[in-house]
N, C-alpha and C positions, 0 to 999 in steps of 0.2 A: 501407593497412596500419594496424592499430590501434596507437595509441600505448601504450607500457608504462604500466600504471595507476599505477605508483609515481611517475611524473612528472606526474600529473594528479590531485591529491587532489580537485579540484573534481568530476571525473567520478564518483568514489566517492560523494561527498556527494550529487550529483544523484540517483544511483540509490537511495541509502538514503532520502533525503528524500521523493522522489516515490513510492517503492514503498509506503510507509505510507499515503499518500493514496489511491493508485489501488487498493491492496489493500483499504483500508477502504471505499472507495466502489464502484468498478467491480467488483472481484472479488466482494465480498459480494453485491451486487445481481445480478451476472451469474449466480452459482451459484443463489441463491434463485429467480431468474426461471425456472430450469429444473427446479425441484422441482414435480412434478405435484400439483395439488390433489387428485388421486385417490390419492396416495401419502402417507398420514399419517406413516408411519415416516420417510420422507425429509424431510418438513417438520419433524418433531420434531428429527431430527438436525441439520438446518441451523441451527435456533435454538439447539440444545445446543452447537454449536461455539463460538458467541460466549460462552456462559456458562462452559463448561469443556471446552476442546478436548482435553485429555489424556484425560478420561473418554470423550469422544465417539469417540476413536480406537479404543478397545477394542471398543465396541459396533459401530462400522462395520466393523472388520476381521472380527468374527464374522459379521456380516450378509453380507459379501461372499464369505466362504467358501461360503455356501449359494447365493449368487446372483452369480457373477463377471461376469455380463453386465449388471449394474446400473450404468449410466453415472452416474446421479444419485449413487449411493453412492460411486463412485470420485471424482467431483468434490467431494463433501462431505468425503470423507477427505482429499483434497488440501488443502482449506481448513483442516481441523483440523490437519494437519501444519504448514501454513504458519503458522497462528496460534500453534503451539507452538514456532516457530523451527526446525523440522526441514525445511529447504528441499529437500534432496536427496530425502527421502522424499515431500515434496509433489509434486515433479516426477515421480516414479515413479507416484504415484496419478493425477495429471492425465494422464499419458501413457496409462494404462489407460482413463481416461474418454474420451479422444480416440480411442483405438483402437476402443472400443465404439460411440461416436457421432461419427464423423469429420466430420460436417457441423455440429457445434456449435462455433462460433467461440470461444465463451467458454472452452472447455476448452483449445483451442490457445493462446489468449492467456494464460491462467493458467499453462499449461505453460511458455511462454516466460519469464514473469516469475519463476517458481520457479527456472528454470535460470539466470537472471541473478543472483538473490540467492544461489544456492548456488555460483556460480562464483567466479572469481578477481578480480572487480571490473570486468569489462568486459561486453560483450554477446557471448557466445560464439556460434559458428556455429550450434549446435543450437538456441539460443534464437531467433536470427534466423529460422531455418527455421520454427519454431513460430509466430512472429509473422506471417510471410508467409502461412502456411496460414490463420491467423485472418483476415487482410485479404482473402484470396481468397474467403472466405465472407461476411465482413461488412466492407466497405471503410472503414467509419467507426469501427471498434473503437478506442476512445481509448487503451487500454493498449498495444496493439500499435503504434499510431502514435507514442505517446510514446517507447517504448523504442527503436524504430528510429531516431527522431531523436536519442536519446542516443548511439546507435552512430555516427551521422554526426558528432556533435560530438566524440566520443572519437577518431574517425579523422582529425580535422583539418578536416572540412567544416563549419565553424561557421556559415557563411551558409546552407548547405543545412539544417542542424539548425534554425536560427531560422525559416526559411521553413516547415519542417514543423510546428514548434510554433505558429507564427502560424495556419497552416491548421487545426490542432487547436483552437486558441482560437476561431476563427471558427465552428466547429461545436459548441462547448461550450455547453450550456444555461446561462443566467444563474444564478449561485449554485451551480454544481457545486463539490464540495469541492476539486477540484484547480485551479479557475480562477485564483485569486489566486496560487498557487504557480507555475503555468506562466508567468504574466505576470512574476513576479519573476525566474524563471529566464531568460527572454528578456532582461530588463534586465541581469542579471548577466553573461550570456555576451556580450551586445552591448557592455557597458562594458569587459570584459576584452579582447575582440578588436577593439575600436574600430570597431564596426559600429553605424550609426545605426538605432535601433529605435523611438524615441519617437513619430515621426509614424505609423509603422505600427500601433503599439499604440493610439494615440488614434483611429485610423480605425475600429478595431473597436468593437463594443458595449462599453460600460463595465461593469466587474464589479459584481456586487451588493455592497452595503455589507457590510463584514466583520463577522461575528458571532462574537466570540471563543468563546462557549459552544458554538456549532454546530461550529466548527472543532475545538474540544477534544473534543467527544463523537464527532466523525467519526474521531478518531484512536485511540479506545479501544474495547474490546469493549463494545458498547452494550446498552441495555435491549431488552426484547422489544417487538414492535409494540403489544401491549396497554399496556405501560408508557408508550410514547411517546404513544399516544392519550390516556392519562390525564394525562400531563404537559402536553399541549396545553391542557388545561382548568385547569391550576394557575395561581395568581397568580405573577408573576415571581419573588418571593422564594422560593416553594416550588420553582419550576423550578431556580433557582440552587442550592438546597440539594440537589436531586436530582443535578444535574451534579457538584457538589462531592463528593457521596457516591460517584459513579461513579469519579471521578478518585482519590479516597482508596482506593477498593476496588482499583483497579489497582495503586496503590503497595503495598497490603498483600499482594497476590498476588506482587509482585516481591520483597518482603522474604522471603516463604516460598520462592520459586523464583527466585533472582536471576540464573540463567544464561539469560536471555531478552533478548538485545540489542535486538530490535525492541520489546519491551515498555518497556524503558528509554527508547528514543527516542520512543515514543508518549507516555510520561509527561512527558518534557521538553517535547515539543510542547504537551501539554495544559496544563501549568503555565504556560508562556509565553503561551498563548492566553488564559488566565484572568488574566493580569497578575501571576502569582505567581513573580516573578523569583528570589527567594531559594530557594523550594522547587524551582524548575527547576534552579538551581545545585546544590542538595543532591542531586537525582536524578542529575545529571551526575556528581557526585563518587561517589555510591553505585554507579553503573554502572561507573565506572573501577575501583572497588575490587573489584567482582564479577568483572572480567575482567583483573585486574592482571598476570596471567601470559600474556596472549594479545595479542601486539603487533598483529595484524591487526584484531581486534575493537576494541582501544583506538583504533586509527586511525579506524575507522568511527564510534565514539562521538564522538571529537573532531571529525570532519568534520560530523556531524549537529549537535553543539552549536554549532559555528561558524556553520552555516547558519541556526540559530534565534536567533543573537545572544547566546548564553549565554557565549561566550568569544571 
């Protein structure tokens, strides 16, 4: 039986903290991987989601009225809704994508994630079903494995959750955006539940050195592939300026549209990754102001800030 989420703020924090990572890395890559090179409209919309998800939603909805069997379109619409903080709508779109293309594990996995974030703070049964469908198709799907382990932890099976996360780490490519966070999560749950994990972690391949800039940019709507290729040729000072510009751009978007809790959490993460503690604290304060009448969202913001070391 799942524990009431109100007694386990750590569970809420885990879901929020990791959803940004896996959404930013696995989700974005998974969806773009299924955009056909022969479908320039889908490729355009996939890139447009990161730049302006709200505008992309209108174009995608119009496109899908004419072609409701377009699985890529439904998947990209799900991503646009997710990036806009409309998680229930994202789940509906991902469900349509999975209905059209039921052998696509990424759609099932994304559907499960959207159902988790849209839900009451646990891993609801319909999300578990989606993750299980994903794993039946792709047994190594990292997002499905992660969230099913979260469900075990929230249900009281802490050892089982740790074993599942350790197995996920063993299969994780070095330097993957979620690698460091899964390690930290295992350490946190192990310490809280008095489960020895240090020797198990040391037996695994060591994580790639932490690159604060890379972690920060993984957490925010990023540049296009062309911009990234250009950035790779820049001197470090210019790269740093580009990254700073991206983070500042996210902050500007949040000032214009402050009702985006995931955006505020991403901004807090990015500021902390860049060593900008005061600005991370300011983002935390601004996020709380934006949702000062929403107790549930305030708790999510507080949990995320605590996990990042802001409070």
